[in-house]
N, C-alpha and C positions, 0 to 999 in steps of 0.2 A: 622282254625289252627291259633292260637296267635299270636300276634303281638310278633314281638323280638325289644325289645325297645332301641336298640342300633345299625339297621340295616342302612346301608349308611354311615356308620363311617368307618374309617379308620385306623390303630393300624399300627406301624411301631417297632420291637422293636428289639434292639439290646441286647437278652438276654441270660443268661445262668442261668444250676445250678437251685435253686429254686424260689428264694425272687419275680423278675421279670415276668419268666414264670407265676408263681399264681397270680399273678396281671392280666396281658393279659388273662390268660385260663378264668377267670372271663369276660372279656369282651367280649371275643369269645363265650361264654355260653349264653351272652345277646345279638349276633347277629352281631356284630363289626368284621370286616376283619381284620385280622390280619396277619401280613406278618411278621415272623420272619427270622431273618438274621442269617446266620450260615456261621462258615468258613469250609473250605473244608472236617475237620476232624469231624465238626457238634458242636452241643451244648456237653459241656462236660460231664452232665447229663445223655446221650445217654449212655456213658459209663460205669456208676456208678452201673451197676448190670448186669444180662443177665436171672433175671427171670421170663418173662413176653413172655415165648415162644421163649425167643433170646433176646428180646427188654428190655430195663428198666424200672423197675417200675416208677422209678420217675418221668421217660421222659414221660412214656404212661400215667401216673395222671398229669402231666402239661402242655402238649400239642395238645391235641387233638384240631380240628375245627380250626386249624393253617395252614399257607401256608409254605412251608420251601425253602426260597431263599438261597444259596448260592453264595457269593460274596468275593471276594480278596480285602480287603479293604487298602491292601497298593499301590493297581493299580489303575492308573489312572480313566479307566473304572469301576471298581468296586467301588470307593468312587464317582464317578460320578453320578451312580446309586440310591448311598444311597442318595447323597444330593437329589436328583429329587424327588426319594420316600417320603423323609421329608417336603420337600417344597411343595408337594401335601395332606401330611397325616392331620390327625384330631388329633392325640396323637402319640406321639413319647415316648418310655419309653425304659430307657437303666439301666444296671448294670454292666457297664464295671469297670476296676480297676479305683483309682481316676486322673482325670486330661486326659482320654483317648477318651473322646470325646471330650474335649474340642482341642485336637491335631488333631482331625478328622477334624476342624471347624465345630462342630456341637454342641457347648456349648448351654445351653440357652440361651444367650441373640443373639448369632450368627444364631441359627434357628429361634426364633422369626422376627430377621430381613428378613429373607428369607420368613416366613410364619408367619403371627401376629396372625392369628389363632390358632395355634399350642397350644395342652398342652403337654409341656415337661417334663419329668417327669424321674427324678433319684434316685434310691435306691443304697445306700453305706451302710458301714461297721458304721461308724462313724458320716460322714457328713461333707460339707466342713468348713474347718478352725479348729483351734486348733491343739493341739502337737499328736493327734491321726487319722488326717485326711487321712493319707498316710498307715496306719499299715493294716496289711490284718485282714480280717475279716469273719471266718466262724461261725455256727451256734452255735457251741458247745462253742468256743470262748466268742462270744459274752453273750450265758449263764451266764458264768463267770463273765462277765466285768458288767451285769447289775444285779449280786446279784443272780439271780433265784438258782444255784447250792448251795447257801449256806441257801437253805429254802428248799431246793428238796434231797430226800436220807432217809440214817437213821441216828440215832444220830452221830453212828459209823463212817459213810462214807458218803459224797454227790453223787448225780447223776444226770447225765443230762437224759432231757426231751426224751421221745423215738421218735419222731416225731422232725422234724425241726422247731421249734418254734419259733425261732428267725426271721427266713425268713418270715413263714406263717404271721407273725403278719406284717412285713414290708410289704408284699405284699399285705396284706389287707390293710393297711393304704394307698399305692398306689392307691390300687383299689377304696378305697372310697373318698381319694384326687382327681381324675380322674373327678368321677361320680359330685362332688363337681366343679369341673370346667368349667363340661361341663353345669351344670345349670347356673354358673357365666357367662360363653360366649354366652348364648343363649339372657342374659340380655344386656351385655357390648358389642357382637361380638369381644372381643380381647380372645386373649389365655391366658398363663400360665404359669411358671416357677414351677415346685412343687418338691421337696426334703423331700424326708424318708431315715432316717437312723434307722439300725435294732437297735442300741443301746438305741436311742429313742423311738420306736416304742415297743420291750420289756421292755423298761421301762418303759412305761406307764402303762404295765400289773402288773409290779411289785408293784403299788401304794398302795394295801392293808398292803404288808409285810413293805413296806417304812412308812406308818404314824405308824403303828404300833410299830415298829421300833424308829422312831424319837422321838415323844413323849412319849412314856412308858417307855426308857431307856432301854430295853433289845430288841434283836432280837429273835420273834419267833423260837422256835427248828425245826430241822429236825425231821419228825415222820414219816418216811416211808410212808403207804398207810393211816394210821390214819390223821386226820383233827390234826393241829397244834395247835389250837384255840378254837375249838368246841369239846365237848365230852358229849355223846360217839358218834362218824361220825367216821365210818371205818368198817375195818375188824374185824369179829370174827369166831374162827373156831367152825363147827356144829360136827357130829361124823364121817362128809362124807367130807368135802369140805368147805371153807370158805366162806361166805356171808357177804355182806357189807349194812351199815347199817346208816341214819343219825338224829339227834333228832333237830329239830329248835328252838322249844322253850318249857317252864316249862309243859304245856299242854300235849304236845307229850310225857314229860318224865314221867309225873304220869301214862298216859295210857298204854307208854312200860314196867313201873314196873309190873303193876296190869294185863296185858294181854298179854304180853308176857315172862317176865319172871314168872310172876304169883308171885308176894312178892310185895306187897303193900308198906310196912316197908322200902323198898329199899328205896323209893321216898322220905318217910319223915327222912333219916339218915342225920345227919346234913353235914357230910361230902360231899351229893352229894344232897343240896338243890337246888344249882345254876351250871348255867352251868361255874362261874367261879371256884366254891369248885368242881366240878367234872375234869377241868382240873386240879388242884393242887391237887387232890388225884385220878389220872388218873391211878396208877398201881392197888390200891385197887379196882377201879368201874371196871377196866378190869376185874379183877378176880370173880367179881361177876357176870357179864356179863359172862365170858368163862364157869362159874360153871354151868349156867343155859344153854347155846347153848350146850356144849358138850353131852347133854344128846337127844339131837333132830337130825333128821336126814336134811337134807337141804331143801328139799320140805316141810319140816312140819315148819321147822323154817323162811323159805320166807311165808309159809301160815300165821302165825302167826302174823309176821309184816305188810302184805297185810290187816288183819282183823281189826287190831288195827290203821292202817291208817298211818304205819310209812314208810316214803321212803327208798325201800331196792333194791338191785341189784344183780344178780349172778355175777359171775367173769369169763366174757368170754375172750375166745383167739381168733383170726383172723377169725378162722374157724367157729367157733361160729359166732361170729358178722356177717361173709357172710351167717350164715342161720337165720339173726334175724327175728323170726315173724311176729314183728312191721314193717320191711322193706318190707317183701312180703306181707302184708297187704295193706299197703298202694303204693305197685307198685312202687317202687323207683330204681328198676334197669332196665339197656338198656344195651343193645351191641352198641359198637361202633367200626366201623371198624379201622383198621390197616396194615400197610405190611405184619402184622403174621396174620390176620384173625380176625373176631369180638373178642372185651374184654367185659365181662360184668364188668359194670360201672354205681357208683350212679350216678342218676341226681342230680342238684345242689338244693342247703337245702331249699332255699326260695320256696315257694309255692306263683303263685299270680294267683287272678282270671282273670287279663288281660293282662299279659305278657306272653309271651313262652318264652321257653329256642330252643338250640339248642346242638347238640352230634356230629359232623362230625368226620371227620377219622383223626388218630392221623399221621402226613406226614413224610415219607421217608424224609430221608437227601437228600434237594435239588431238591424235586419231583415239586417244581412249579417255579423252577427258568427260563426256558425258556419261560414259559406262563408272567411272568411276566416282564423279559426285553424285550418280544416284545411289550407288554402293553404299556411300557414306549417309544421306539421305536414309535409305532402307536400316541403315545400323542405326541410325539416331530415333527413328521412331518407334521401335522395339523397346 
């Protein structure tokens, strides 16, 4: 069995919803012990839906391999237990409302005074300081504030991204920040205080639209499923269904015209001679492409694109993604235990020759409370 690179590390997490649980699940995948602190009603993501045999799809996705411990943090006993856990942990992660963790006496400097090797990680909507510090932040709202909706959707209407992309981006930066802090601690012996805001995390991912607008004078348009600044790049209807493809350079464009459209003259048309020209004349370009593809069945259109070496894809729904032949060929699915039985899940996306991963059960609410409190009592008696 391959080594779990984070085995032996303990994470205590005051987490809810998506951002922090996403970060800590990555740590759990790599072998860290993640103790998830929940209120008696549980992480509210447990109630987002009931699509997975009565469990929430969000919770199942984000919380495998964790220990669920219910603590009443308004009680002396509950707060003492949390403080003891943090004082012995390697990593503490929290995404409570601004100021809440400080009121518990476990803000960054407070916690490192207890445990100088601790990596204290906070995820918030807008970060510490500034007039937005206390403003509520949900994924869609951060998508708005970061400008994502201004470039996503159709010319007529903006559209949110269909996944929790602001939460995920913040969770990924928290995860990578924690790994960086672990490397730093191995050299210095000291912990760290890490802060990630959803606005800044998603803002990093908005870098290309920012530079395009800031220095180009105008914002790139919303373009539906087509690329806003590259053409052709997006969907086209065959006689049966849409297919998607993208042209990345002029060599591909010439080959596309010759081998897919069957018309060398289109490549020499001055309206389409380079990418900027094609974007400027997108309506005329789309009409030429539609005319050729409308005579093709989907299978033939994809085959022509493949033969010409043009990147392409079929439009899959989630059922078709679940049955994707490439995922099956690469053996990417495993069953994960849960209170409702085994659940088919994707393995972590990073494949390593030397390092392994684990995919333990999704916990029931409070499943590990007694065991963890008994462990604390045993340590206290020594």
